[in-house]
N, C-alpha and C positions, 0 to 999 in steps of 0.2 A: 788534487786534480792533475798535478804533474805526473804522479804515479800512475793514474788512470791512463794518461796519454802514452806513457811508456809501455803499458801493458797492451794497448792497441797496436803498437808497432811490433811487439813480440808475438802477438797472437796469430797463429797460422790458420785463420779461418777465412774462407772466401767472402762471406757476407758481412764484411766489416760495417757496411752501411746499416745493416739491420741491428748490429750490436750497438752502434752509436745511437740509433733510434731508440732502442730499448732502454738504454741508460738515460737518455734525454727525457723519455717519458717518466721514468721513475723520479728523476730529479725535479722535473717541472711540476709533477703532481704532488710532490711532498709538501705538506703544510708545515714548513720549518722556518724559523727566523734565522737570518744570517749571523754566524758566529763561529768561533774556532771549533768548538765541540760539535757544532752542527755540521760543519764541513767534513769533519772526521766521520760522522755518521753517514753523510752523503757518499763519501768515498767507499765506505764499507758496503753500502747498498749497491754502488756501481760495481764493485769487485764481485759481489755475490751474483749480480746480474750477468757479468761476463762468464763466470764459471758455469752457472746453470744453463745459460743460453748456448754456450759452446758445447756442452754435453748434449743438449737437445738437438743441435744441428748436426752433430757428427762430422763436421768438416767439409761435407760435399753437398752442394745444393741439389744435385741430381738424385741424391738418396733420400731427400725429404719426402715423407708421405703426406698425402692430402688427407688430413684428419676428418674433414667433412666438406661439404660442397659449398662453393662460393655462392653468395646471395641465396641461401637455401633455408627457408623456414619450415620445410616440409618434414613430417615425421619419418622416422626410420622404421621400415616394415620388417617384422621378423621373417626369417626364411621358413619355407614350407616344412612342416614336421608332423602333421597329424596322421600320416600313414594311410590315408584313404585312397580311393581310386581317382586319379587325376585325369584319366583319359589320355588322349594323344593330342599334340599340337596340330592345328589345322592350317595348312599352307594353301592359301587360296589362289595364288598367282597361276599355277599350272591349270587350275580349273577355269579361271576367268579367261584364259587365252586358248582354251580348247574349244574349237568351233562345234564339236559334237555334243558339248554339254550346255544345255539351255541355262540362261542366267537365273531363272527362278529356282532351278535345282541347286545351283551354287549358293544362292541366298538361303535356301532351306538348310543347307549344311552349316551355314554360318550363324543361323538363328540361335540366340541365347535362351535356353529353357531352364526354368527352375522356379519353384514356389517362392523362393526368397526374393524374387524380383517383382512381386506384386503385379504380375501380368503386363508389365511394361515391355513393349516390343523393342527388341534390340538385336544387333548382329556384331560379331567380333571374329577375329582371327589374325593370321599373319599375311603380310604382303611382302614379297621378295623384291627388294629395290636394287640389289647388286648381286646377281647370281654367282659371279666369279669369286666374290669375297664372302658369300653366304650371309649377306646382310638382309635381315628381315625386320619389318616394323609391325608392332602390334597396334591394332585399332579397335575401338568400340564405338559403334554407331547407333544413335537413337533417332528414328523417324519422328517428325514433328507430330505432336498430339493434335494439332489443328491444321487441316489442309496440307498433308505431307506431300502431295503431288506438286504443289505450287510453292511451298515454303522455301525461303532462302536456305542454302547449305552453309553452315557455320562450322569451321574447324577451330578447336581450342588446343593451344599448346602451352604446357607448363614451362617454367624456367629452369633454374638450377645453376649452371648446366648439370644435367643428369637427374632431374626430378621427374617422376612419372606424372602424366596428365590425369591419372586416376585420382590424384589429390583434388584436382579441379572438379572432377565428376562427382565425388562424394562429399566434398567440403564446401564447394563454391557455387557451382551453377548447374550441375547435372540433375536428373530426375530423382535421385536418391540422396538421403542423408541418414545419419544415425541419431536416434533419440537419446535422452539422458541415461537410459538403461542399456545402451549399446545395441539396440535393435534397429534393423534397417527399415526405413519408412519412406514414403513418397514426399518429395520436397514441395512446399507450397509455391515457391517462386523458382521456376526452372527455365533455362534458355531453350529447352527442348519443347516448350509449349508451342512456340510459333516458328521453330527452326528445326531443320534436319541437322542434328548436332553430332559432330564427330570428335572423338578424343584419340590422339596418337601419341604413343610414347616415343619421344624424339629428343636427340638424335639416336641413331642405332647405338645400343649399349645402355640405353635408359629403360628402367622398368622392365617390362617383358620383351622389349625389342633387343635384338642381339646381332652380333656379327661374328663370323668364324675366323676373322683375321684382324690383327692390329691395324692393318692397312685399311680396314673397313671403317674405322672411326673417323669422324669428321675432324678435319684440321682447321677449318674456317667456315664462314657462313655460305660460301659457294657450295661446299660439300653438303651442308645442311639443306640448302634450297634445292639442290639437285635430287637428293633422296626423297625429300618431302613431295616434290613435284611428281616423281614417279609413283609414289604411294597414292596421291590424290587422283592421278589419271586412272589408276586401277580401280579406285573407288567409284569414279564416274562411269567406268565401263561396267562395273558390277551392279550399281544401283540405278543407273540410267535416269539421272535427275534432269531430263530434257525439258520439263516444264517449269523447273525451279526459276525463281526470279534472280538468281545469281549466287556467286560464291564469295564468302567473307572469311578472312583469316583473323583470328583473335588470340590473345595470350597475355601473359603478365611476366614481370621481372626480367629474367634473362631472355624470355621470348621477345623482349624489345629488340633482340637481334634476329631471332628465328622468324618472326612474323614478316618483317621486311625482306628477309632472305628468300622466303618462299614466294612472296608477292613479286619481288624483282626478277626471280628466275622465270616465273610464269610470264611476266611482262616481256622479258628479253626473248625467250624462246618463241612465244607466239607471234612476236613482231618480226622475227628473223627467219623462222622455218615453219613448215607445216607440221605441227606436232600431231601424233596419232589421235590425241583426244584434246578437244578444245575446252579450256576451263574458263567459264564466264566470270572472271574476277571483277568484283564491284568495289571492294574496299577492305580496310583493315582497322582493327581496334586494338590498341596496346595499353595495358594498365600498369602504371608504375614501372615502366620499362627502361632498362639500361640500353641505350642506343648510341649515345655519343659521349663516352667517358671524358674526353678532353674538356667538355663544357659541363659535365655533371660531377666532376671531382671538386665540389664546393660545399663540404660538410661544415666547416668551422663556423662560418657566419650563421648558418641555420641553427646549429646546436647552441651557439651563443645567444641568439635571440630567444630560444626556448628556455634559456636559463640552465641548461644542462652542463655547460662549461663556463669558466670564468676567463678573464683576460689572458692569464697564463696559458690556459688550455687552448684558447683561440690562437695564440701565437704558435703553439705546437702544431696545430692543424694547418695553419697558413704555411709554415716551413715545409711540411711534408707535401701539401697540395702543390706547392711550387715545384718541388722535386718531381712529383708525378707528371705535372704538365710538361716539364722539360723532357722527361723520358718519352712521353707520347710524341711530342714534336720532333724528337730525334729518331722516332720509330724503334725505340728500345722497349718492346712490349713486355719482355720479362721483367725488366726494371720497373716499369709502370705497374705491373701486376703486384710486385712485391710492396711497392708504396701503398697501393690501394688496400692490399691485404693487411698491412701493418696499421693502417689508419682505422679500418672498420672491422674486418673479419677476424684477423688473428690466427689464421690457419697455419701460417708459416712461422709465427712467433709465439712466444708465451704470453699471449694477451695483446689485444689491439690498443691503440691510443684511445679509441672510443670507450672500450671496456675499462681500461685503467683509470680514466678520468671521470667516468660516470657511474661505474659499477654495474651498468646494464649488461645483461646476457641476451638481450632481444632487441632487434632494431627494425621491427616491422610495424610497431605501433608505440609511439612515445608515451602512451599512458600505461604501458606494461613493461616491467623489467625482466620478466621471464615468460617463456612460451606456455600457453594453456591449450595448445592444439591437440586434437585426438591423436593417439598413437597406437596403442595395443588393439583397440577395437577395430579400427580400419585395417591395420596390418593383418590381424587374425582373419578378418573376413576375406581379404584379397588372397591370402596365402592358403586358405582352407582348400581341401581337395574338392569339395562341392563347387566352390566358386571357380577353381581352376578348370574343372571339367566343363562347367557351364560356358565359360568364356573361351574355351578351346586353346588353352596354353599348355595343357598337360603338365609335365614335371619340369618345364623349362625354368631356368634360374630367373628369379626376380632380382634385378641389380639394385642392391641395397646401398644407400648412401653412406652407411657406416663402414662399408668395406672399401676397397680401393675403387675410386671413382675414375675410371679410365676416360669417361666422356670429358670430364673437366681437365684431366691430365693432358689430353691431346688438343683441347681447345684453349689451353692456357694463354698462348700468344694472341688468341682472338679476343679475350676478355676486354682488353683495353683499346681495341680497335673500334672504328666507328662504322655505322651504317647510315649516317646522316645523308650522304649524297644519294643513296638509294631512295630514302624517304622523300627527299626533295624532288627527285625525278618522278616517283610514283604519284606525288601530289598533282602532277599535270593531268593525270587520267583517272585517278581513283580517289574515293573518299578515305581520309585518314583521320581516325579519332584517337586522340591521346588523352586518356583519363588518369587521374591521380587521386589516390586516397589521401585525405587531408593529414592523417596522423602518421604517415610512413616516415622512416628515417633513411633506410638504405637507398631508396630511389625517391627522395622527397620531392614534393611539388616544386619548390624553388629551383631545385637542380634540373628538373625537366623543363621548367620555364626558361632557364638559362640556355639550354641547348636549342630550344625552339626559337629563342630570340636571335640565335646565331645561325639558324637554318637558312640556307640560300635557296629559296624557291620563289616562284613567280609572284606570289601574293605576300611576300615577306613584309613589305611596308604596310600593307593592309592589316596584317596580323598585329604588328607593333602598335597600331592605333585603334584596333577593333574594340568596340564597346563590350564590356563584360556584363552579362545579364544573370539575374537570379534564376536558378533552375528549380522548378517545383514539381512534385509528384503528388497528386491528390491534395493540393493545397499546402503540403509540407515542403519546407526548403530542403532540397536534396543536395544542392551545391550551386556551382556557378559555371557558366559556359561562355565561350566566345567563338566566332566563326571568321574565317578568312579564306575565301576560295573554297578548296576542297578540304581544308584543315578545320577540324573541330577540336577544341581544347576544353576539357571538363575537369573541375575539381569536385570530388565526391566528399560531402561533409560526413564527419564522424566515421571515417573508414581508414583502415591502415593499408598495408602492402597488398593484402588479399581483399580488395574492395568488394568483389561479388559475394564473398562469404560474410563480410561485415554488414553489407547493405544489400541483401538479395533482391528485395522488391524494387529498389531504385535502379539497380544495375540491369535487371530484366527489362524494366521500362526503357532504359537507355538503349540497350542493344536492339530491342524491338523497333523503337523509333528510328534508329540508325539504319537498320537493314530494310525497313519498309518505307524509307525516304520521307519520314515525318520529322518536323522540326523538334529539336530538343528544347529550345527556348524560343 
């Protein structure tokens, strides 16, 4: 061990904390009895870790590549390659703002046409949200199947950061899904049944959304909220939902930041100035969302209670969680990100604490050790020339998460920051539903409960003592719920990180009752 400490002093690598962490993980997880020969083996393991990790890191943290996206269960889509006619991208903003062009003509241009879509009405195209930086956001809109003139308008945002909302459309809650043979079919339980449902690739640089300048990428949630607000105002101008019962913002995972960011920006702007378009915001729903990392960095106790780690592993988690907490409290967000990554994701290290102690390659459902989500089928469909032509993206690049994820790169310091104060303020005026899949690890229910217990809002005391009730759908136990003021907290039974995909019937029931002001329990 003395030799190891000497090597630490000699090693000219900036991220010594990561090296120490990596060695500690290996030593803590090794099932070895204490003895002279064992200590020799441990030193050899540590020396090997130093060499391999220093080679991996190449000495400069700024040169590290983001191997994949943080909190990202979503499949990697293959780039367009079938050689067919993709058509041209459709930029709708100049048409929307041209007084000489009637809205019905613009909507006709945006209509999605193709036999593969089973005659489902929809519209798509690009909205310019920052002309100076050539920032454009891709949307796909599905009018409600029932009473579209009066149905609530619901926006769905995927997480990532950097994951396309088309995943939610095809895998979780949209009108389409793929059958076991890879054929597109209509979904039995879709949020578009009773909602005017919108999907936006957010932030710019995600999916089909793009920007012409690095300055166009969001650096924080204020940037995210501003761009989304501009996109939503243009959608209201185009589709004229004047008789709708209101606007709701929904999403999951890292959208635990995006959803409050948009809601808060709308709230601030409409209370401070006369915006050109009024958005009738009514509420928001966040599923397994990362919103307050300071109080959600609590994995050790949860994994220990699940039996996935032992006392030694629990101690390893507690040490790193305390480091992460101190980094956040001192506003050292790069440091906090590295701790978080080292604990769970392992993008910046050669394996996370979670992976090294459990062997898991998947942290979105603790009943699964590896992903079984669709990949090639969905990717091939989205990237085909026929689909690209139909949804008006032309040959524009689809930003694949296996390539450099600039969205995450520029939001790195935002990851460990909080939006809890925004949520607390929004609770004064809007309904906020926080739902959690029971089986998730990455943003597990106890982690979310911990941040809600620390949330400083008007009905905080009521929440802490509120009765938890059984939630049933058609007589079946779907989960558990509690209410306090405008806050609704729901646990979804037998669901992981992507709850709408795991329990589509229950989640459609939930969102319908929420947006139509019906009691969940």
